[in-house]
C-alpha positions in Angstrom: 0.0 0.0 0.0 1.6 3.2 -1.1 1.6 6.0 1.4 2.5 9.6 1.1 4.7 10.7 4.0 4.9 14.4 4.7 7.7 16.4 6.3 8.5 15.0 9.7 6.5 11.9 9.2 3.3 13.6 10.3 4.6 14.0 13.9 5.8 17.5 13.4 3.7 20.6 13.8 5.1 23.8 12.5 4.8 27.1 14.3 6.1 29.9 12.1 6.1 33.7 12.6 4.4 35.8 10.1 6.6 36.8 7.2 8.8 33.8 7.6 9.2 30.9 5.2 8.6 27.1 5.4 9.1 24.3 3.0 6.9 21.2 3.1 7.9 18.0 1.4 6.0 14.8 0.7 7.4 11.5 -0.5 5.7 8.3 -1.5 6.7 5.2 0.3 7.0 3.4 -3.1 7.4 4.7 -6.6 4.3 6.1 -8.2 4.1 5.7 -12.0 2.2 7.6 -14.6 1.8 10.6 -12.4 -0.9 12.8 -13.7 -0.8 15.6 -11.1 0.7 16.6 -7.8 -0.9 19.1 -5.5 -1.2 20.5 -2.0 -4.4 21.2 -0.2 -5.1 22.7 3.1 -7.9 22.8 5.6 -8.3 25.5 8.2 -10.5 24.9 11.3 -14.1 25.1 10.5 -13.5 25.4 6.8 -13.6 23.0 3.8 -10.4 21.6 2.3 -9.2 23.9 -0.4 -6.7 23.5 -3.2 -3.5 25.5 -2.6 -1.3 24.6 -5.5 -1.2 22.0 -8.2 0.9 20.9 -11.1 0.0 18.5 -13.9 2.6 16.3 -15.5 4.4 18.5 -18.0 2.2 21.5 -17.1 2.6 24.7 -15.3 1.7 25.3 -11.7 -1.6 26.6 -10.6 -2.2 28.5 -7.4 -5.0 29.7 -5.3 -5.3 33.5 -5.5 -4.6 33.7 -1.8 -1.1 32.3 -2.2 0.0 33.5 -5.7 3.4 35.1 -5.6 4.1 33.6 -2.2 3.9 29.8 -2.6 5.7 27.6 -5.1 5.0 23.9 -5.8 7.5 21.6 -7.4 7.7 17.9 -7.9 10.1 15.2 -8.8 8.3 12.4 -10.6 11.2 10.0 -10.5 11.3 10.3 -6.7 7.5 10.5 -6.4 8.0 13.6 -4.2 6.2 16.9 -4.1 7.3 20.1 -2.4 5.6 23.3 -1.3 7.8 26.4 -0.7 5.8 28.9 1.4 7.1 32.4 1.7 5.9 35.5 3.5 3.5 33.4 5.6 0.4 35.0 7.0 -1.8 34.0 9.9 -4.5 33.1 7.5 -2.2 30.4 6.1 -2.7 28.5 9.3 -4.1 25.1 8.4 -3.4 21.4 8.0 -1.7 20.9 4.8 -2.2 17.7 2.7 -0.2 16.5 -0.2 -1.7 14.7 -3.2 -0.3 12.6 -6.0 -2.4 11.1 -8.7 -0.8 8.1 -10.4 -0.4 4.3 -10.4 1.4 2.1 -8.0 3.9 -0.4 -9.4 1.8 -3.4 -8.9 -1.5 -1.9 -9.9 -3.3 -1.2 -13.2 -5.4 1.5 -11.7 -4.6 5.1 -11.4 -5.8 6.7 -8.2 -5.3 9.6 -5.8 -2.9 9.3 -2.9 -3.0 11.6 0.1 -0.6 12.5 2.8 -1.6 12.4 6.4 -1.6 16.1 6.9 0.8 18.5 8.5 -0.2 21.3 10.9 1.2 24.7 10.0 0.4 27.5 12.4 1.5 31.1 11.5 1.5 33.2 14.6 3.7 35.7 16.5 
């Protein structure tokens, strides 16, 4: 069973001051093939999960308006790893961040979505 493991293995909660930067990483426990897309979502308390950034295979990144110019998504298909560089963090960026990779496990014929376990990021002074 392929798992996506986020920075710190899901045991780390990040507390960052406003204006600072943080980089999240997410790696699959096994190689994922035929990757169609990679993305990061987030869910703030009392809110629905929202798409933060995504990148389709061979495509250009897309960002939520709230993070454009501050966040950058990148991925390494060969390593089945996706990153999210977050700059100039704001308190409203506080949320649980989830990584996402759509593709096919080595021993599977089916393409499906894989999710990370979530990483708490709190932006506060």
